[in-house]
N, C-alpha and C positions, 0 to 999 in steps of 0.2 A: 559220668564225669570222671576223668583221670587227671590227677595232679602229678607234680614232679615225684620221682621215686616210685611210680607205679601205684600210689595211693588212690583208692577208688571210693567215691561217695556212694553209699547204699541208702536210699531213702527209707528203707524198712528198718534201719538201725537208729533213726532219729532225724531231727531237722538239720538242714544244711548249716545253720548257724553253729550248732554244736560241733558238727564235723570240722568246720573251718577253725573254730576256736581250738579244737584238739590238734589240728595241724600246726597252728601258730604256737601253741603251748609246747609241743614237742620240739619245734624248731628252736625256741628260746631255751629250753632245757638242754639241748645239744650244745648251744653256744656257751651256756653257763658251765657245762661239764668240761669244755675245752679251756675254761679260764679267760675267755674273751669278755670284754666289757659289753654290757647290754644298755641300751638307751635307758636313762633313769626314768622311773615312774614318778608320778606326782609333780610333773613339771609345771603344771598350770599355777600361776600366781593369782591369788584372789585380788580383785580390784579393791583398792583402798583409798579412794578419792577423799573420804572424809576424815581419815586418820591423820594424826600429827606424825611427824618424823619418828619420834621415840616409839610410838605404838606400832608403826610400820616395821621398824627394825626389830622390835620384840616379836611381832607376829612372824616375820621372816625367819627369825632364829628358831621359833617353835616349829615352823613348817620344815625347816632343814633337819631338825631333830627327829621329826616324825618320818620324813623321807628315809633318813639313815636307819631308824628303827624298823621300818617296814622292809627295807631292802635287806636287813640283817636277819629277818625271819627265815626259818627253813622253808623251802619252796612250797610244801603242802599247806603250811599256815599262811604264807604270803598270798597264795592263790585265792583262798577263801576271803581274806581281808580285801583284796582287790575286787573280787566279784561281788561280795555282799555289802561291803562298806563303801567302796569307791564307785563301783558300777551300779550299786543299789539293786542287785538281783535278790529275789527271794530265795529261800533255802532250796526249794524244789528245782528252780532254774539252775542254780549252782551245782546241785547234785547231778542233774542231767548232763551238764557240760563236763563235769569231772568224772562222770560214770561211777558214782558211789552213792551210798544211802544218805538220805536227808540227815539222819542221826550223826553220821560222820561229819557232815558239814557243820552241824551245830556244835559238836565237840571240838572240832578244829578251830572254829571261830572263837569259841569260848577260851580255848588255850592260847590262841593268837592274841586275843585282847589282854589276857593276863600277862603274856610276855611283853607286849607293847607297854602296858602300864608300868611294869617293872623297869623297863629300859628308859621310859620317859620321866619317871619320878626323880631319879638322881639329877637329870638335866635341869629340872625345875628348881631343885634346891640350891644348886650352885651353878649359876649361869656362866657360860664360857666367855 
């Protein structure tokens, strides 16, 4: 199978899903390098039928802060957060997709969580 730019899928190097993820990842990274906006992640709003309006506004504010914090992470940390936390992949799946050791995934995710916690704490103390 040959894709745009002469990229070829080789089944001996891994599953098709990992190959396609790599193609998409490289495409997004090229867009980011050019400074062009990329469609925001975390766009899904959680259903809140039982919440009152104040709770809904507060939750939406927290979601917006989380979106901003995730998007502000360096790409190698953002990738593992998206794969392991949002896509609920295990470490070995994420490691296969990113072509790196499981230990690297663990350390990046740990560091990303620390960065997110540091960025979200000030937002909790003094709401905007």
